[in-house]
C-alpha positions as CSV (number, residue, x, y, z in Angstrom):
1,M,96.0,115.1,101.2
2,A,94.4,117.8,99.0
3,H,92.8,115.3,96.7
4,N,89.4,113.7,97.1
5,F,89.2,110.8,94.8
6,L,85.6,111.3,94.1
7,N,86.4,114.5,92.3
8,L,89.3,113.2,90.2
9,S,88.7,112.7,86.5
10,I,91.1,109.8,86.4
11,W,89.1,108.0,89.2
12,K,85.8,108.6,87.4
13,K,87.3,107.6,83.9
14,S,88.9,104.3,85.5
15,M,85.5,103.5,87.1
16,D,83.9,103.8,83.6
17,L,86.6,101.5,82.4
18,T,85.8,98.9,85.1
19,D,82.2,98.9,84.2
20,L,83.0,98.4,80.6
21,I,85.4,95.6,81.5
22,Y,82.8,93.8,83.4
23,K,80.4,94.1,80.6
24,Y,83.0,92.7,78.2
25,S,84.1,89.8,80.5
26,E,80.5,88.6,80.6
27,G,81.0,87.5,77.0
28,L,84.2,85.6,77.5
29,P,84.3,81.8,77.4
30,K,83.1,80.1,80.6
31,S,86.3,78.1,80.6
32,E,88.1,81.3,81.4
33,R,86.1,82.0,84.5
34,F,88.9,81.3,87.0
35,N,91.7,82.5,84.8
36,M,91.3,85.4,82.3
37,I,87.9,86.7,83.5
38,D,89.1,86.9,87.2
39,Q,92.4,88.5,86.1
40,I,90.7,91.2,83.9
41,N,88.1,92.1,86.5
42,R,90.7,92.3,89.3
43,S,93.2,94.4,87.4
44,S,90.4,96.7,86.3
45,C,89.2,97.2,89.8
46,S,92.8,97.9,91.0
47,I,93.1,100.9,88.8
48,P,90.4,103.1,90.7
49,S,91.1,101.4,94.0
50,N,94.7,102.4,94.1
51,I,93.7,106.0,93.1
52,A,91.2,106.1,96.0
53,E,93.5,104.6,98.5
54,G,96.4,106.8,97.5
55,S,94.2,110.0,97.8
56,G,94.1,109.3,101.6
57,K,97.9,109.3,102.0
58,R,99.6,112.1,103.7
59,T,102.1,113.2,101.2
60,R,102.1,113.8,97.4
61,K,105.0,111.3,97.1
62,H,103.0,108.6,98.7
63,F,99.9,109.3,96.6
64,A,102.2,109.2,93.6
65,E,103.3,105.6,94.5
66,F,99.7,104.5,94.6
67,V,99.0,106.2,91.3
68,S,102.1,104.4,89.9
69,T,100.5,101.1,91.0
70,S,97.3,102.1,89.4
71,L,99.2,102.7,86.1
72,S,100.9,99.3,86.4
73,S,97.4,97.7,86.8
74,A,96.3,99.5,83.7
75,Y,99.2,98.1,81.8
76,E,98.4,94.6,83.2
77,L,94.8,95.0,82.0
78,Q,96.0,96.0,78.5
79,R,98.2,92.8,78.3
80,Q,95.3,90.7,79.3
81,L,93.0,92.4,76.6
82,L,95.7,91.9,74.0
83,I,95.6,88.2,74.9
84,C,91.8,88.1,74.5
85,E,92.2,89.8,71.1
86,R,94.8,87.3,69.9
87,R,92.5,84.4,71.1
88,Q,89.5,86.1,69.4
89,Y,87.6,86.1,72.7
90,G,84.4,88.2,73.3
91,N,82.7,90.9,71.4
92,K,85.2,92.6,69.1
93,E,83.7,96.0,69.2
94,T,83.5,96.0,73.0
95,L,87.1,94.8,73.2
96,A,88.1,97.6,70.9
97,S,86.3,100.1,73.2
98,C,88.1,98.5,76.3
99,L,91.5,98.8,74.7
100,S,90.8,102.4,73.6
101,L,89.6,103.5,77.1
102,T,92.4,101.6,78.7
103,T,94.9,103.6,76.7
104,E,93.1,106.8,77.6
105,V,93.2,106.0,81.2
106,Q,96.9,105.2,81.1
107,K,97.7,108.5,79.6
108,M,95.5,110.4,82.2
109,I,97.1,108.5,85.0
110,F,100.6,109.2,83.7
111,T,100.0,112.9,83.3
112,F,98.3,113.1,86.8
113,R,101.4,111.2,88.3
114,Q,103.7,113.8,86.8
115,T,101.8,116.6,88.6
116,L,102.3,114.8,91.9
117,E,106.0,114.4,91.6
């Protein structure tokens, strides 16, 4: 495969998102430790993980499938963050940053996927 994930801006930006999500989730209610916190952290990690894993595939088509999975994880993360917003969990400013960065990453992944197909 022609792509090294370490050089991809979508991977770097999604790692930034994961860092921000972990920071945000530290402020969530402890009662959500095994529910929302775990889901948010796992979905945020899934985004760069699938990009990295897909970059090692032999064809662009296979890579695009992993990028699609990454995009799905970004939408899953957005849904979880919107639930946090509705429940008024965590720091509002950090949550707003998380939502904004999630949208940015979604757009970047969508555009990158189009170049692979």
